[in-house]
PDB file of N, CA, C and O in Angstrom:
ATOM      1  N   MET A   1      -2.267 -19.204  -3.289  1.00  0.00           N
ATOM      2  CA  MET A   1      -1.844 -18.262  -4.154  1.00  0.00           C
ATOM      3  C   MET A   1      -0.463 -18.241  -3.953  1.00  0.00           C
ATOM      4  O   MET A   1       0.062 -18.245  -2.839  1.00  0.00           O
ATOM      5  N   ARG A   2       0.223 -18.214  -5.184  1.00  0.00           N
ATOM      6  CA  ARG A   2       1.574 -17.960  -5.122  1.00  0.00           C
ATOM      7  C   ARG A   2       1.661 -16.773  -6.050  1.00  0.00           C
ATOM      8  O   ARG A   2       0.956 -16.601  -7.045  1.00  0.00           O
ATOM      9  N   LEU A   3       2.773 -15.839  -5.528  1.00  0.00           N
ATOM     10  CA  LEU A   3       2.819 -14.515  -6.343  1.00  0.00           C
ATOM     11  C   LEU A   3       4.266 -15.061  -7.488  1.00  0.00           C
ATOM     12  O   LEU A   3       5.071 -15.979  -7.327  1.00  0.00           O
ATOM     13  N   ASP A   4       4.146 -14.162  -8.500  1.00  0.00           N
ATOM     14  CA  ASP A   4       5.104 -14.708  -9.659  1.00  0.00           C
ATOM     15  C   ASP A   4       6.411 -14.051  -8.972  1.00  0.00           C
ATOM     16  O   ASP A   4       6.583 -12.886  -8.614  1.00  0.00           O
ATOM     17  N   PRO A   5       7.393 -15.308  -8.890  1.00  0.00           N
ATOM     18  CA  PRO A   5       8.650 -14.613  -8.522  1.00  0.00           C
ATOM     19  C   PRO A   5       9.452 -13.452  -9.081  1.00  0.00           C
ATOM     20  O   PRO A   5      10.448 -13.037  -8.489  1.00  0.00           O
ATOM     21  N   ARG A   6       9.032 -12.941 -10.189  1.00  0.00           N
ATOM     22  CA  ARG A   6       9.657 -12.121 -10.930  1.00  0.00           C
ATOM     23  C   ARG A   6       8.984 -10.607 -10.720  1.00  0.00           C
ATOM     24  O   ARG A   6       9.497  -9.566 -11.131  1.00  0.00           O
ATOM     25  N   CYS A   7       7.789 -10.702 -10.027  1.00  0.00           N
ATOM     26  CA  CYS A   7       7.075  -9.755  -9.403  1.00  0.00           C
ATOM     27  C   CYS A   7       7.782  -8.793  -8.381  1.00  0.00           C
ATOM     28  O   CYS A   7       8.214  -9.350  -7.372  1.00  0.00           O
ATOM     29  N   PRO A   8       7.994  -7.228  -8.498  1.00  0.00           N
ATOM     30  CA  PRO A   8       8.714  -6.656  -7.637  1.00  0.00           C
ATOM     31  C   PRO A   8       8.139  -6.635  -6.521  1.00  0.00           C
ATOM     32  O   PRO A   8       8.901  -6.227  -5.645  1.00  0.00           O
ATOM     33  N   LEU A   9       6.818  -6.973  -6.047  1.00  0.00           N
ATOM     34  CA  LEU A   9       5.818  -7.004  -5.301  1.00  0.00           C
ATOM     35  C   LEU A   9       6.244  -8.369  -3.986  1.00  0.00           C
ATOM     36  O   LEU A   9       5.994  -8.360  -2.781  1.00  0.00           O
ATOM     37  N   ALA A  10       6.764  -9.144  -4.600  1.00  0.00           N
ATOM     38  CA  ALA A  10       6.879 -10.632  -4.133  1.00  0.00           C
ATOM     39  C   ALA A  10       7.622 -10.633  -2.693  1.00  0.00           C
ATOM     40  O   ALA A  10       7.165 -11.288  -1.756  1.00  0.00           O
ATOM     41  N   ASP A  11       8.720  -9.907  -2.589  1.00  0.00           N
ATOM     42  CA  ASP A  11       9.652  -9.575  -1.439  1.00  0.00           C
ATOM     43  C   ASP A  11       9.569  -8.521  -0.582  1.00  0.00           C
ATOM     44  O   ASP A  11      10.369  -7.590  -0.672  1.00  0.00           O
ATOM     45  N   THR A  12       8.662  -8.545   0.281  1.00  0.00           N
ATOM     46  CA  THR A  12       8.434  -7.306   0.944  1.00  0.00           C
ATOM     47  C   THR A  12       9.308  -7.084   2.511  1.00  0.00           C
ATOM     48  O   THR A  12       9.247  -6.061   3.193  1.00  0.00           O
ATOM     49  N   VAL A  13      10.039  -8.219   2.813  1.00  0.00           N
ATOM     50  CA  VAL A  13      10.514  -8.232   4.113  1.00  0.00           C
ATOM     51  C   VAL A  13      11.769  -7.400   4.158  1.00  0.00           C
ATOM     52  O   VAL A  13      12.740  -7.535   3.414  1.00  0.00           O
ATOM     53  N   GLY A  14      11.619  -6.485   5.167  1.00  0.00           N
ATOM     54  CA  GLY A  14      12.601  -5.247   5.502  1.00  0.00           C
ATOM     55  C   GLY A  14      12.877  -4.069   4.500  1.00  0.00           C
ATOM     56  O   GLY A  14      13.919  -3.417   4.429  1.00  0.00           O
ATOM     57  N   MET A  15      11.682  -3.914   3.701  1.00  0.00           N
ATOM     58  CA  MET A  15      11.824  -2.734   2.868  1.00  0.00           C
ATOM     59  C   MET A  15      10.756  -1.411   3.845  1.00  0.00           C
ATOM     60  O   MET A  15      10.200  -1.377   4.943  1.00  0.00           O
ATOM     61  N   LYS A  16      10.900  -0.589   2.811  1.00  0.00           N
ATOM     62  CA  LYS A  16      10.139   0.591   3.408  1.00  0.00           C
ATOM     63  C   LYS A  16       8.423   0.505   2.934  1.00  0.00           C
ATOM     64  O   LYS A  16       8.121   0.011   1.848  1.00  0.00           O
ATOM     65  N   TYR A  17       7.655   0.901   3.633  1.00  0.00           N
ATOM     66  CA  TYR A  17       6.453   1.102   3.160  1.00  0.00           C
ATOM     67  C   TYR A  17       5.769   2.610   3.154  1.00  0.00           C
ATOM     68  O   TYR A  17       6.003   3.363   4.099  1.00  0.00           O
ATOM     69  N   ALA A  18       4.904   3.033   2.048  1.00  0.00           N
ATOM     70  CA  ALA A  18       4.348   4.200   1.979  1.00  0.00           C
ATOM     71  C   ALA A  18       2.898   4.299   2.261  1.00  0.00           C
ATOM     72  O   ALA A  18       2.198   3.420   1.756  1.00  0.00           O
ATOM     73  N   ARG A  19       2.327   5.197   2.967  1.00  0.00           N
ATOM     74  CA  ARG A  19       0.780   5.500   3.098  1.00  0.00           C
ATOM     75  C   ARG A  19       0.641   6.641   2.045  1.00  0.00           C
ATOM     76  O   ARG A  19       1.083   7.790   2.047  1.00  0.00           O
ATOM     77  N   ILE A  20      -0.092   5.977   1.173  1.00  0.00           N
ATOM     78  CA  ILE A  20      -0.747   6.689  -0.143  1.00  0.00           C
ATOM     79  C   ILE A  20      -2.000   6.854  -0.229  1.00  0.00           C
ATOM     80  O   ILE A  20      -2.653   6.023   0.403  1.00  0.00           O
ATOM     81  N   SER A  21      -2.692   7.782  -0.896  1.00  0.00           N
ATOM     82  CA  SER A  21      -4.017   8.082  -1.294  1.00  0.00           C
ATOM     83  C   SER A  21      -4.122   8.442  -3.164  1.00  0.00           C
ATOM     84  O   SER A  21      -3.253   8.791  -3.964  1.00  0.00           O
ATOM     85  N   PHE A  22      -5.288   8.220  -3.292  1.00  0.00           N
ATOM     86  CA  PHE A  22      -5.435   8.531  -4.756  1.00  0.00           C
ATOM     87  C   PHE A  22      -6.504   9.576  -5.200  1.00  0.00           C
ATOM     88  O   PHE A  22      -7.411   9.640  -4.370  1.00  0.00           O
ATOM     89  N   PRO A  23      -6.632  10.234  -6.037  1.00  0.00           N
ATOM     90  CA  PRO A  23      -7.459  11.492  -6.366  1.00  0.00           C
ATOM     91  C   PRO A  23      -8.918  11.157  -6.355  1.00  0.00           C
ATOM     92  O   PRO A  23      -9.780  11.979  -6.043  1.00  0.00           O
ATOM     93  N   SER A  24      -9.150  10.001  -6.684  1.00  0.00           N
ATOM     94  CA  SER A  24     -10.527   9.536  -6.632  1.00  0.00           C
ATOM     95  C   SER A  24     -10.787   8.250  -6.228  1.00  0.00           C
ATOM     96  O   SER A  24      -9.864   7.442  -6.123  1.00  0.00           O
ATOM     97  N   ARG A  25     -12.095   7.912  -5.952  1.00  0.00           N
ATOM     98  CA  ARG A  25     -12.518   6.729  -5.660  1.00  0.00           C
ATOM     99  C   ARG A  25     -12.418   5.562  -6.788  1.00  0.00           C
ATOM    100  O   ARG A  25     -12.073   4.402  -6.563  1.00  0.00           O
ATOM    101  N   ASP A  26     -12.720   6.001  -7.805  1.00  0.00           N
ATOM    102  CA  ASP A  26     -12.763   5.161  -8.902  1.00  0.00           C
ATOM    103  C   ASP A  26     -10.781   4.806  -9.314  1.00  0.00           C
ATOM    104  O   ASP A  26     -10.241   3.745  -9.626  1.00  0.00           O
ATOM    105  N   VAL A  27     -10.415   5.662  -9.200  1.00  0.00           N
ATOM    106  CA  VAL A  27      -8.675   5.507  -9.431  1.00  0.00           C
ATOM    107  C   VAL A  27      -8.249   4.466  -8.222  1.00  0.00           C
ATOM    108  O   VAL A  27      -7.513   3.496  -8.406  1.00  0.00           O
ATOM    109  N   ALA A  28      -8.807   4.812  -7.017  1.00  0.00           N
ATOM    110  CA  ALA A  28      -8.456   3.946  -6.050  1.00  0.00           C
ATOM    111  C   ALA A  28      -8.546   2.472  -6.035  1.00  0.00           C
ATOM    112  O   ALA A  28      -7.660   1.681  -5.711  1.00  0.00           O
ATOM    113  N   VAL A  29     -10.354   2.095  -6.636  1.00  0.00           N
ATOM    114  CA  VAL A  29     -10.862   0.729  -7.161  1.00  0.00           C
ATOM    115  C   VAL A  29      -9.580   0.242  -8.020  1.00  0.00           C
ATOM    116  O   VAL A  29      -9.011  -0.833  -7.829  1.00  0.00           O
ATOM    117  N   ARG A  30      -9.258   1.084  -8.881  1.00  0.00           N
ATOM    118  CA  ARG A  30      -8.775   0.474 -10.007  1.00  0.00           C
ATOM    119  C   ARG A  30      -7.183  -0.204  -9.503  1.00  0.00           C
ATOM    120  O   ARG A  30      -6.706  -1.314  -9.737  1.00  0.00           O
ATOM    121  N   ALA A  31      -6.678   0.847  -8.805  1.00  0.00           N
ATOM    122  CA  ALA A  31      -5.084   0.596  -8.402  1.00  0.00           C
ATOM    123  C   ALA A  31      -5.326  -0.514  -7.308  1.00  0.00           C
ATOM    124  O   ALA A  31      -4.624  -1.511  -7.477  1.00  0.00           O
ATOM    125  N   PHE A  32      -6.173  -0.548  -6.221  1.00  0.00           N
ATOM    126  CA  PHE A  32      -6.173  -1.262  -5.363  1.00  0.00           C
ATOM    127  C   PHE A  32      -6.258  -3.034  -6.156  1.00  0.00           C
ATOM    128  O   PHE A  32      -5.544  -3.964  -5.780  1.00  0.00           O
ATOM    129  N   HIS A  33      -7.291  -3.127  -7.273  1.00  0.00           N
ATOM    130  CA  HIS A  33      -7.347  -4.638  -7.704  1.00  0.00           C
ATOM    131  C   HIS A  33      -6.121  -4.934  -8.276  1.00  0.00           C
ATOM    132  O   HIS A  33      -5.681  -6.084  -8.259  1.00  0.00           O
ATOM    133  N   GLU A  34      -5.268  -3.605  -8.999  1.00  0.00           N
ATOM    134  CA  GLU A  34      -3.870  -4.273  -9.497  1.00  0.00           C
ATOM    135  C   GLU A  34      -2.942  -4.496  -8.506  1.00  0.00           C
ATOM    136  O   GLU A  34      -2.049  -5.331  -8.652  1.00  0.00           O
ATOM    137  N   LEU A  35      -3.079  -3.768  -7.421  1.00  0.00           N
ATOM    138  CA  LEU A  35      -2.022  -4.269  -6.336  1.00  0.00           C
ATOM    139  C   LEU A  35      -2.369  -5.435  -5.652  1.00  0.00           C
ATOM    140  O   LEU A  35      -1.519  -6.283  -5.384  1.00  0.00           O
ATOM    141  N   ALA A  36      -3.552  -5.552  -5.345  1.00  0.00           N
ATOM    142  CA  ALA A  36      -4.242  -6.744  -4.596  1.00  0.00           C
ATOM    143  C   ALA A  36      -3.556  -8.262  -5.334  1.00  0.00           C
ATOM    144  O   ALA A  36      -3.119  -9.264  -4.767  1.00  0.00           O
ATOM    145  N   ARG A  37      -3.668  -7.962  -6.715  1.00  0.00           N
ATOM    146  CA  ARG A  37      -3.556  -9.195  -7.620  1.00  0.00           C
ATOM    147  C   ARG A  37      -1.735  -9.155  -7.616  1.00  0.00           C
ATOM    148  O   ARG A  37      -1.538 -10.180  -8.270  1.00  0.00           O
ATOM    149  N   HIS A  38      -0.919  -8.840  -7.425  1.00  0.00           N
ATOM    150  CA  HIS A  38       0.609  -8.459  -7.369  1.00  0.00           C
ATOM    151  C   HIS A  38       1.302  -8.564  -5.905  1.00  0.00           C
ATOM    152  O   HIS A  38       2.492  -8.849  -5.777  1.00  0.00           O
ATOM    153  N   GLY A  39       0.482  -8.320  -4.877  1.00  0.00           N
ATOM    154  CA  GLY A  39       1.253  -8.475  -3.553  1.00  0.00           C
ATOM    155  C   GLY A  39       0.452  -7.849  -2.336  1.00  0.00           C
ATOM    156  O   GLY A  39      -0.749  -8.108  -2.262  1.00  0.00           O
ATOM    157  N   ARG A  40       0.922  -7.205  -1.573  1.00  0.00           N
ATOM    158  CA  ARG A  40       0.226  -6.935  -0.280  1.00  0.00           C
ATOM    159  C   ARG A  40      -0.199  -5.596  -0.369  1.00  0.00           C
ATOM    160  O   ARG A  40       0.411  -4.843  -1.128  1.00  0.00           O
ATOM    161  N   ILE A  41      -1.147  -5.189   0.285  1.00  0.00           N
ATOM    162  CA  ILE A  41      -1.690  -3.926   0.645  1.00  0.00           C
ATOM    163  C   ILE A  41      -2.691  -3.740   1.536  1.00  0.00           C
ATOM    164  O   ILE A  41      -3.728  -4.403   1.540  1.00  0.00           O
ATOM    165  N   VAL A  42      -2.366  -2.665   2.465  1.00  0.00           N
ATOM    166  CA  VAL A  42      -3.218  -2.676   3.708  1.00  0.00           C
ATOM    167  C   VAL A  42      -4.341  -1.395   3.545  1.00  0.00           C
ATOM    168  O   VAL A  42      -3.888  -0.258   3.683  1.00  0.00           O
ATOM    169  N   SER A  43      -5.562  -1.534   3.301  1.00  0.00           N
ATOM    170  CA  SER A  43      -6.387  -0.577   3.220  1.00  0.00           C
ATOM    171  C   SER A  43      -7.003   0.262   4.332  1.00  0.00           C
ATOM    172  O   SER A  43      -7.818  -0.323   5.046  1.00  0.00           O
ATOM    173  N   LEU A  44      -6.759   1.456   4.575  1.00  0.00           N
ATOM    174  CA  LEU A  44      -7.138   2.103   6.056  1.00  0.00           C
ATOM    175  C   LEU A  44      -8.537   2.802   5.764  1.00  0.00           C
ATOM    176  O   LEU A  44      -8.827   3.233   4.648  1.00  0.00           O
ATOM    177  N   PRO A  45      -9.286   2.867   6.749  1.00  0.00           N
ATOM    178  CA  PRO A  45     -10.495   3.593   6.818  1.00  0.00           C
ATOM    179  C   PRO A  45     -10.816   4.834   6.351  1.00  0.00           C
ATOM    180  O   PRO A  45     -11.963   5.201   6.096  1.00  0.00           O
ATOM    181  N   ASP A  46      -9.864   5.459   6.238  1.00  0.00           N
ATOM    182  CA  ASP A  46      -9.831   7.029   5.681  1.00  0.00           C
ATOM    183  C   ASP A  46      -9.739   7.138   4.348  1.00  0.00           C
ATOM    184  O   ASP A  46      -9.891   8.259   3.865  1.00  0.00           O
ATOM    185  N   GLY A  47      -9.488   6.071   3.528  1.00  0.00           N
ATOM    186  CA  GLY A  47      -9.234   6.040   2.204  1.00  0.00           C
ATOM    187  C   GLY A  47      -7.935   5.803   1.754  1.00  0.00           C
ATOM    188  O   GLY A  47      -7.661   5.603   0.571  1.00  0.00           O
ATOM    189  N   GLN A  48      -7.143   5.821   2.654  1.00  0.00           N
ATOM    190  CA  GLN A  48      -5.452   5.762   2.227  1.00  0.00           C
ATOM    191  C   GLN A  48      -5.268   4.179   2.568  1.00  0.00           C
ATOM    192  O   GLN A  48      -5.940   3.378   3.217  1.00  0.00           O
ATOM    193  N   PHE A  49      -3.622   4.063   1.576  1.00  0.00           N
ATOM    194  CA  PHE A  49      -3.551   2.705   1.449  1.00  0.00           C
ATOM    195  C   PHE A  49      -1.933   2.685   2.416  1.00  0.00           C
ATOM    196  O   PHE A  49      -1.395   3.748   2.725  1.00  0.00           O
ATOM    197  N   ILE A  50      -1.368   1.408   2.771  1.00  0.00           N
ATOM    198  CA  ILE A  50      -0.096   1.280   3.200  1.00  0.00           C
ATOM    199  C   ILE A  50       0.441   0.235   2.303  1.00  0.00           C
ATOM    200  O   ILE A  50       0.025  -0.922   2.344  1.00  0.00           O
ATOM    201  N   VAL A  51       1.523   0.708   1.350  1.00  0.00           N
ATOM    202  CA  VAL A  51       1.823  -0.347   0.324  1.00  0.00           C
ATOM    203  C   VAL A  51       3.413  -0.605   0.473  1.00  0.00           C
ATOM    204  O   VAL A  51       4.099   0.211   1.090  1.00  0.00           O
ATOM    205  N   PRO A  52       3.893  -1.586  -0.020  1.00  0.00           N
ATOM    206  CA  PRO A  52       5.421  -1.614  -0.061  1.00  0.00           C
ATOM    207  C   PRO A  52       5.904  -0.827  -0.888  1.00  0.00           C
ATOM    208  O   PRO A  52       5.197  -0.481  -1.835  1.00  0.00           O
ATOM    209  N   GLU A  53       7.301  -0.305  -0.753  1.00  0.00           N
ATOM    210  CA  GLU A  53       8.083   0.534  -1.730  1.00  0.00           C
ATOM    211  C   GLU A  53       8.053   0.344  -2.911  1.00  0.00           C
ATOM    212  O   GLU A  53       7.902   1.356  -3.595  1.00  0.00           O
ATOM    213  N   PRO A  54       8.186  -1.065  -3.676  1.00  0.00           N
ATOM    214  CA  PRO A  54       8.065  -1.454  -5.113  1.00  0.00           C
ATOM    215  C   PRO A  54       6.759  -1.331  -5.608  1.00  0.00           C
ATOM    216  O   PRO A  54       6.632  -1.411  -6.830  1.00  0.00           O
ATOM    217  N   ALA A  55       5.700  -1.141  -4.875  1.00  0.00           N
ATOM    218  CA  ALA A  55       4.427  -0.661  -5.342  1.00  0.00           C
ATOM    219  C   ALA A  55       4.318   0.421  -6.061  1.00  0.00           C
ATOM    220  O   ALA A  55       3.790   0.485  -7.171  1.00  0.00           O
ATOM    221  N   THR A  56       4.990   1.625  -5.233  1.00  0.00           N
ATOM    222  CA  THR A  56       5.246   3.111  -5.962  1.00  0.00           C
ATOM    223  C   THR A  56       5.488   2.764  -7.466  1.00  0.00           C
ATOM    224  O   THR A  56       4.725   3.105  -8.370  1.00  0.00           O
ATOM    225  N   ALA A  57       6.564   2.094  -7.620  1.00  0.00           N
ATOM    226  CA  ALA A  57       7.165   2.379  -8.899  1.00  0.00           C
ATOM    227  C   ALA A  57       6.065   1.276  -9.752  1.00  0.00           C
ATOM    228  O   ALA A  57       5.935   1.502 -10.955  1.00  0.00           O
ATOM    229  N   PHE A  58       5.443   0.341  -9.279  1.00  0.00           N
ATOM    230  CA  PHE A  58       4.461  -0.478 -10.053  1.00  0.00           C
ATOM    231  C   PHE A  58       3.523   0.405 -10.585  1.00  0.00           C
ATOM    232  O   PHE A  58       3.333   0.497 -11.798  1.00  0.00           O
ATOM    233  N   LEU A  59       2.789   1.210  -9.555  1.00  0.00           N
ATOM    234  CA  LEU A  59       1.875   2.145  -9.826  1.00  0.00           C
ATOM    235  C   LEU A  59       1.977   3.146 -11.190  1.00  0.00           C
ATOM    236  O   LEU A  59       1.258   3.312 -12.176  1.00  0.00           O
ATOM    237  N   GLN A  60       3.172   3.685 -10.748  1.00  0.00           N
ATOM    238  CA  GLN A  60       3.705   4.527 -11.767  1.00  0.00           C
ATOM    239  C   GLN A  60       3.965   3.879 -13.112  1.00  0.00           C
ATOM    240  O   GLN A  60       3.709   4.634 -14.051  1.00  0.00           O
ATOM    241  N   THR A  61       4.478   2.484 -13.503  1.00  0.00           N
ATOM    242  CA  THR A  61       4.509   1.997 -14.506  1.00  0.00           C
ATOM    243  C   THR A  61       3.170   1.937 -15.148  1.00  0.00           C
ATOM    244  O   THR A  61       3.118   2.152 -16.359  1.00  0.00           O
ATOM    245  N   ARG A  62       1.867   1.620 -14.362  1.00  0.00           N
ATOM    246  CA  ARG A  62       0.494   1.664 -14.613  1.00  0.00           C
ATOM    247  C   ARG A  62      -0.030   2.785 -14.959  1.00  0.00           C
ATOM    248  O   ARG A  62      -1.133   2.620 -15.480  1.00  0.00           O
ATOM    249  N   GLY A  63       0.333   3.972 -14.880  1.00  0.00           N
ATOM    250  CA  GLY A  63       0.111   5.285 -14.968  1.00  0.00           C
ATOM    251  C   GLY A  63      -1.058   5.600 -13.802  1.00  0.00           C
ATOM    252  O   GLY A  63      -1.818   6.551 -13.985  1.00  0.00           O
ATOM    253  N   PHE A  64      -1.160   4.871 -12.746  1.00  0.00           N
ATOM    254  CA  PHE A  64      -1.606   5.622 -11.474  1.00  0.00           C
ATOM    255  C   PHE A  64      -1.072   6.816 -10.783  1.00  0.00           C
ATOM    256  O   PHE A  64       0.014   6.877 -10.206  1.00  0.00           O
ATOM    257  N   THR A  65      -1.975   7.788 -10.904  1.00  0.00           N
ATOM    258  CA  THR A  65      -1.816   8.761  -9.890  1.00  0.00           C
ATOM    259  C   THR A  65      -2.052   8.932  -8.690  1.00  0.00           C
ATOM    260  O   THR A  65      -3.240   9.016  -8.380  1.00  0.00           O
ATOM    261  N   TYR A  66      -1.185   9.024  -7.792  1.00  0.00           N
ATOM    262  CA  TYR A  66      -1.383   8.761  -6.170  1.00  0.00           C
ATOM    263  C   TYR A  66      -0.561  10.132  -5.456  1.00  0.00           C
ATOM    264  O   TYR A  66       0.153  10.871  -6.135  1.00  0.00           O
ATOM    265  N   GLN A  67      -0.751  10.294  -4.249  1.00  0.00           N
ATOM    266  CA  GLN A  67      -0.010  11.174  -3.285  1.00  0.00           C
ATOM    267  C   GLN A  67       0.336  10.040  -2.185  1.00  0.00           C
ATOM    268  O   GLN A  67      -0.331   9.100  -1.752  1.00  0.00           O
ATOM    269  N   THR A  68       1.940  10.605  -1.841  1.00  0.00           N
ATOM    270  CA  THR A  68       2.375   9.607  -0.722  1.00  0.00           C
ATOM    271  C   THR A  68       2.461  10.901   0.588  1.00  0.00           C
ATOM    272  O   THR A  68       2.956  12.027   0.636  1.00  0.00           O
ATOM    273  N   HIS A  69       1.745  10.088   1.489  1.00  0.00           N
ATOM    274  CA  HIS A  69       1.806  11.012   2.698  1.00  0.00           C
ATOM    275  C   HIS A  69       3.095  10.816   3.506  1.00  0.00           C
ATOM    276  O   HIS A  69       3.780  11.744   3.936  1.00  0.00           O
ATOM    277  N   GLU A  70       3.329   9.646   3.651  1.00  0.00           N
ATOM    278  CA  GLU A  70       4.774   9.521   4.596  1.00  0.00           C
ATOM    279  C   GLU A  70       5.083   7.959   4.148  1.00  0.00           C
ATOM    280  O   GLU A  70       4.342   7.055   3.762  1.00  0.00           O
ATOM    281  N   TRP A  71       6.580   8.051   4.383  1.00  0.00           N
ATOM    282  CA  TRP A  71       7.520   6.539   4.564  1.00  0.00           C
ATOM    283  C   TRP A  71       7.494   5.943   5.616  1.00  0.00           C
ATOM    284  O   TRP A  71       7.693   6.722   6.549  1.00  0.00           O
ATOM    285  N   MET A  72       7.299   4.625   6.021  1.00  0.00           N
ATOM    286  CA  MET A  72       7.421   3.897   7.017  1.00  0.00           C
ATOM    287  C   MET A  72       8.298   2.852   7.067  1.00  0.00           C
ATOM    288  O   MET A  72       8.560   2.350   5.974  1.00  0.00           O
ATOM    289  N   SER A  73       9.002   2.226   8.359  1.00  0.00           N
ATOM    290  CA  SER A  73       9.309   0.952   8.307  1.00  0.00           C
ATOM    291  C   SER A  73       8.432  -0.037   8.480  1.00  0.00           C
ATOM    292  O   SER A  73       7.383   0.219   9.072  1.00  0.00           O
ATOM    293  N   GLU A  74       8.669  -1.249   8.037  1.00  0.00           N
ATOM    294  CA  GLU A  74       7.961  -2.453   8.636  1.00  0.00           C
ATOM    295  C   GLU A  74       7.545  -2.591   9.995  1.00  0.00           C
ATOM    296  O   GLU A  74       6.398  -2.963  10.246  1.00  0.00           O
ATOM    297  N   ALA A  75       8.386  -2.321  10.912  1.00  0.00           N
ATOM    298  CA  ALA A  75       8.397  -2.371  12.452  1.00  0.00           C
ATOM    299  C   ALA A  75       7.323  -1.344  12.577  1.00  0.00           C
ATOM    300  O   ALA A  75       6.415  -1.805  13.268  1.00  0.00           O
ATOM    301  N   TYR A  76       7.031   0.102  12.097  1.00  0.00           N
ATOM    302  CA  TYR A  76       6.280   1.216  12.472  1.00  0.00           C
ATOM    303  C   TYR A  76       4.826   0.730  12.018  1.00  0.00           C
ATOM    304  O   TYR A  76       3.861   0.862  12.771  1.00  0.00           O
ATOM    305  N   VAL A  77       4.705   0.076  10.555  1.00  0.00           N
ATOM    306  CA  VAL A  77       3.349  -0.608  10.111  1.00  0.00           C
ATOM    307  C   VAL A  77       2.997  -1.141  10.739  1.00  0.00           C
ATOM    308  O   VAL A  77       1.863  -0.874  11.135  1.00  0.00           O
ATOM    309  N   THR A  78       3.750  -2.352  11.324  1.00  0.00           N
ATOM    310  CA  THR A  78       3.197  -3.596  11.997  1.00  0.00           C
ATOM    311  C   THR A  78       2.498  -3.036  13.444  1.00  0.00           C
ATOM    312  O   THR A  78       1.463  -3.529  13.891  1.00  0.00           O
ATOM    313  N   GLN A  79       3.260  -1.884  14.124  1.00  0.00           N
ATOM    314  CA  GLN A  79       2.770  -1.410  15.717  1.00  0.00           C
ATOM    315  C   GLN A  79       1.659  -0.605  15.351  1.00  0.00           C
ATOM    316  O   GLN A  79       0.772  -0.454  16.192  1.00  0.00           O
ATOM    317  N   ALA A  80       1.549  -0.026  14.167  1.00  0.00           N
ATOM    318  CA  ALA A  80       0.323   0.898  13.935  1.00  0.00           C
ATOM    319  C   ALA A  80      -1.070   0.069  13.772  1.00  0.00           C
ATOM    320  O   ALA A  80      -2.153   0.365  14.277  1.00  0.00           O
ATOM    321  N   LEU A  81      -0.792  -0.952  13.010  1.00  0.00           N
ATOM    322  CA  LEU A  81      -1.668  -1.660  12.636  1.00  0.00           C
ATOM    323  C   LEU A  81      -2.372  -2.522  13.931  1.00  0.00           C
ATOM    324  O   LEU A  81      -3.569  -2.771  14.078  1.00  0.00           O
ATOM    325  N   ARG A  82      -1.297  -2.874  14.771  1.00  0.00           N
ATOM    326  CA  ARG A  82      -1.587  -3.663  16.178  1.00  0.00           C
ATOM    327  C   ARG A  82      -2.365  -2.893  17.414  1.00  0.00           C
ATOM    328  O   ARG A  82      -3.180  -3.384  18.195  1.00  0.00           O
ATOM    329  N   ASN A  83      -1.850  -1.487  17.357  1.00  0.00           N
ATOM    330  CA  ASN A  83      -2.401  -0.836  18.317  1.00  0.00           C
ATOM    331  C   ASN A  83      -3.251   0.880  17.645  1.00  0.00           C
ATOM    332  O   ASN A  83      -2.939   2.026  17.971  1.00  0.00           O
ATOM    333  N   PRO A  84      -4.180   0.501  16.810  1.00  0.00           N
ATOM    334  CA  PRO A  84      -4.845   1.535  16.234  1.00  0.00           C
ATOM    335  C   PRO A  84      -5.329   2.551  17.540  1.00  0.00           C
ATOM    336  O   PRO A  84      -5.669   2.200  18.670  1.00  0.00           O
ATOM    337  N   ALA A  85      -5.217   4.159  16.873  1.00  0.00           N
ATOM    338  CA  ALA A  85      -5.841   4.948  18.255  1.00  0.00           C
ATOM    339  C   ALA A  85      -7.408   4.739  18.359  1.00  0.00           C
ATOM    340  O   ALA A  85      -8.161   4.472  17.422  1.00  0.00           O
ATOM    341  N   PRO A  86      -7.740   4.914  19.675  1.00  0.00           N
ATOM    342  CA  PRO A  86      -9.139   4.599  20.143  1.00  0.00           C
ATOM    343  C   PRO A  86     -10.113   5.588  19.315  1.00  0.00           C
ATOM    344  O   PRO A  86      -9.839   6.779  19.163  1.00  0.00           O
ATOM    345  N   ASN A  87     -10.975   5.137  18.929  1.00  0.00           N
ATOM    346  CA  ASN A  87     -12.266   5.702  18.356  1.00  0.00           C
ATOM    347  C   ASN A  87     -12.925   6.962  19.216  1.00  0.00           C
ATOM    348  O   ASN A  87     -13.009   6.931  20.444  1.00  0.00           O
ATOM    349  N   PRO A  88     -13.369   8.047  18.422  1.00  0.00           N
ATOM    350  CA  PRO A  88     -13.524   9.216  19.261  1.00  0.00           C
ATOM    351  C   PRO A  88     -15.092   8.732  19.668  1.00  0.00           C
ATOM    352  O   PRO A  88     -15.879   8.143  18.927  1.00  0.00           O
ATOM    353  N   VAL A  89     -15.296   9.127  20.975  1.00  0.00           N
ATOM    354  CA  VAL A  89     -16.439   8.918  21.661  1.00  0.00           C
ATOM    355  C   VAL A  89     -17.693   9.915  21.436  1.00  0.00           C
ATOM    356  O   VAL A  89     -18.743   9.737  22.054  1.00  0.00           O
TER     357      VAL A  89
END
């Protein structure tokens, strides 16, 4: 599967990432479907997503409402995904 080279989500090396959430599950499902067709997205167990910076503009052009919780570097995202906090016992 190749991404369209004109797609703003195709080049994600060295950019910022946003941890976002959507107002409802229905909106989240539709947005996830659109994002997954165009680039990389990480779905977290708590209903939040990590998306590359251009994805936020992409979501706005498609009319999706979302809340940005924080901005992260690629190194921070990689570290967070490799070393998740332990589950409470």
